[in-house]
N, C-alpha and C positions, 0 to 999 in steps of 0.2 A: 507533840506536833511533828508532823512529817514535812520536810521541806528539802529543796534542792541545795546544790553547792554553789549557787550563783553568788557573785560578789555583792549583790544588793542586800544580802543578809549581813549587815554590819555588826560591829561589836555592840553597839547600842541595842540593836534588835535582839542579839543573843542574850545580853544582860537583862533586858526587859522580861523575857520569858523565863530565864533562870530565877530571877527575883520573884516571879509569880508562882514558882513551884511547879512549872510545866516542863516536862521532859521533852527535849528536842531530839529528833532522829533525822540525821542527814541522809540523803540518798547515797547509794554507793558511788565510788569514783568511776568516771567514764561509763555511766549507765543512765543516759538521758531519758530512757523510757521506763525507768524503775517506778515512777509514780504516775504513769500514764492513766491507769484505771481510776485513780482518785481524781485526777484533773479532768478526765472525761465525765465522771459523775457530777463534779462540781459545775462543769459547763452545762450539762443536761438539766440539772435542777434550776440553774439560773435562767436558761432559755425557756424551759417549759413551765416554770412556776414563778420564781421570785421576781422576774422582770415585770410581772403583771400586778404586783402589789406594792403598796407603800405601807410599811409597818410602823406603828407608833409605839409599840412596846415589845419587850423581849417575849412576853407570853404570846402575843399575836404571832410573832415570827416562829416560835416553837410550835404553835398549833398548825400553822400553814405547812411548815417543813415536815412535821410528824404525819400529817394527813397525806401529803404528797409522797413521802417515802413509803408509807404503808401501801398506797396505791401502786407505786412503782414496783415494790417487791412482791405483791400478791395478786393484783388485778390487771396490771398493764400487760399487753401481749409482748412476750419475749421469744427469742429463738432458743432459749436454754433448754436443757434436758429436763423433762418432768413438768414443764409449763404447758398446760392444756388450754385449748380454745373451746369453751363450753357452748358456743353458738353455731359454729360451722365446722365441718370436717374438712379433710384435705381436698376433696373434690368441690368445695364451696357449695355443697348442698346442705340444707338445714338438717341437723341431727335429729331433731324432733320438731313438732309443729305447734308447740305452745307459744303463747304470746311473749315477745321479747320486750323486756322492760329496760328503762334507762335510770341509772342511779347517778345523780349529780352531786358533786362536792365542790367546795371552795367557789361558790357562786357560779357554777357551771363550767369552771376551768377544767375540772376532771369529770369525765363521763365514762361510766362503766355500763356495759350491756350484759344482761343475764336473762335466763328463762325462768318463769314461775316454776316452783317445785311441783312435781307431779303428785 
């Protein structure tokens, strides 16, 4: 488990995780942005996904997060290198003229658009 060096992580907190067999990794000294990417991702999944559901079991939570993470890593538009947009090119003109389809997941919370295969 990765966590900061805040004083809110008491001895009881540390002892609980140690007794559970979970290794704790503290962020580096005087590096407040060291876990910024993890905190950003957690905020994103909460805002875009988990705040819309009430989970009644661990299996349900696992299904929802697995589905959303798969969408986030493979279908969601990113600005990263190698992530392509299969519907529009940079001039915002259609790349081809096939029908655009919509794939919905998690009750319509996730929508992905794609073209039929030629």
